[in-house]
N, C-alpha and C positions, 0 to 999 in steps of 0.2 A: 282365699278362701270365698270371700265374697263376690267378688267376678267370677269366680267359677260357679257360685250357686245362682249368681245373676243370669248368666249363661244357660244352666239347667231349666231356668224359668221361660226364658226367651225360644229354648228348642223346645218345651213342652208345647209352646203355644205354635210353633213351627216356624219360628225365626231364625235365620241365621244374620249374625252380624257381620261380617265379611269384610270387616276392618278395624278390628281390635287392635289397639296399639296404645303405648303410653298417654299419651294426648287424649283419647276417647276412655279413659278411667279417671275418675274424678273422687276423691275421699270427700264425704259430707260428713260434719261433725253433729250429733245428733243432739235434743236437749239435754240428753241425759250426759252428754260427753263422749258416748260411744262414737267411734269413726263406722261410716255404713260405706263401701262400694258402691259407686254407680257406674254404669256403663254407659256411654254418652255416643252422639251420633249414629243412629241406626238408618242413615241416608243412603245408603249402598245394600242395606240388609235386603235378605230374598226371603221371600215366604216359602215353604216348603211344605210336601206332603197334603197338599189340597188339590181339589179338583183345577183351581185357577192358579195361573201365574202373577202375581202381582209384584214381580222383580220392577225396579225402578232402571234396571238395565237390559240390556240385550243379551240373550242367551248366548253363553261362549264368549263374551267380551270379559275381559282381564278388568278386574277392580281389585281395589286395596292399596295400602300401602307396600311396596316392595320388598322391604327388610323383613315383614311380619305378615308375608303373603304365604300362605301354604304351598305347596308342590302342585296340587291339583287346580287351584287358583292360578298358579304362573303359567300352568298347562292350558288355561282357558277352558276346562272342562264345564261341561254344563250340568253335571250332577253332584255339586258342591252340597255338603250337608253340614251337620254341627261340627265334626271332628276337625274342618277348616279353622273353625274358630280354637278348637283346643289346640291347635297348632300356633296360631298367633299368639293365645295365654302363655305357651310354652316359652315362644320367644320373649314374650316380656317379662315370664320370670328369668329365665336365663339374663337377659339385660340388667336385670334388677339383682341379681346374685352377684353377676359377674362386672359390669360396668361396660361390657362388650357384648356386641350383636354375634349370635352363632353363625351368620353368613355375612361376608362383608366384600363388595368387589368394587372395582374402578368405574362402574357403570351400570345402568341398570339391566342392558341384556347380559353381561358378564353374571349378575347377580342373579336372574332368572335361572341361566346354566348351570350356576353352583348348587341354586335350590334343587333343581330337580334332577341333577343328578349326582350330587355328592351328599353324604350323611353329616351332619353336623358332628363337630368334635365333642366327645362325652362333656358333661359342663366340670365335671370335676378336674379336667385336662386345664382347664382356666382357673379355678379357684380349688385346691386340694383341701381348704379346710371345711367345706360343706359336710353335713351331715350323709351319709350314703342314702338313704331313704328318700331323702329331699332330691337328691341327684337325680335318683332312677325315677323319681315323678317327673322331672324336667325333663328328662332325655326321653322318657316314654311318650312325651307331648308332641316331640319332634322327631318321631319316626317318619322317614318320607313314604311309606307305603299306608296308606290310612287304617288300613285293615289290621297293620300292627300296632296303630297310635292308640294311646287312651280312648275308650269307646263312647264315655259320655261325661259330661261335665257334672252330673250327679256323682257317678263313680269317682272321678278328678277331686272332686270336693271333700268328699269320705277320706280319700287318700292323705289329702292336704290334712286336715282335722286331725287325722290318727299321729302323722308326723307332727303336727304341733303339740298335741297332747303328750309324746314321747319326749321332746325336746324340753317341754316344761317340766314333767317328772325328772328327766334326769339334771335340770338345772335346780331343781327342789333340792334332789337329793346331795348334789354339791354342796349348795349353800347351807344345807344340814350339817355336813360334815364341816364346814369353815366354821360354823358356828359353835360346835362340840369341839373343835381345836385350841 
């Protein structure tokens, strides 16, 4: 949830990360003991929706970490927006929940072809005991057509918060039943 909220803030400022992956997500412990997710390494980020392009890379250049790269990045498209980061976060969530990447291949070129031409397996085919609402969220982030993908990091954060509340309520009810037995 914290990563989605951080992306929402970056996107609201016109910044796309373009290289979101586990190595660029850091969990910091606050003095209160609460963990806070931080996004690191905005080195290849791109500023959008401004009159100027402050990109650190040439237009059309393929940038990012291959396994986490959105289809539009893999295609070298110039019109990258925040939904590319949502794809990458979907890959991170998929990997965290299953221990596998949604797309794997023998080499870079084969991986790019798979990302560009094949839908990922639904997450529940890799790990069957995940809650369906959580699976739907991850799968929505990994839709190849970005217009069909989750449309904003704020929406994603809200969806994740809702599922977390639901999961906590289910656990609370289950613990209450066990205590009553």
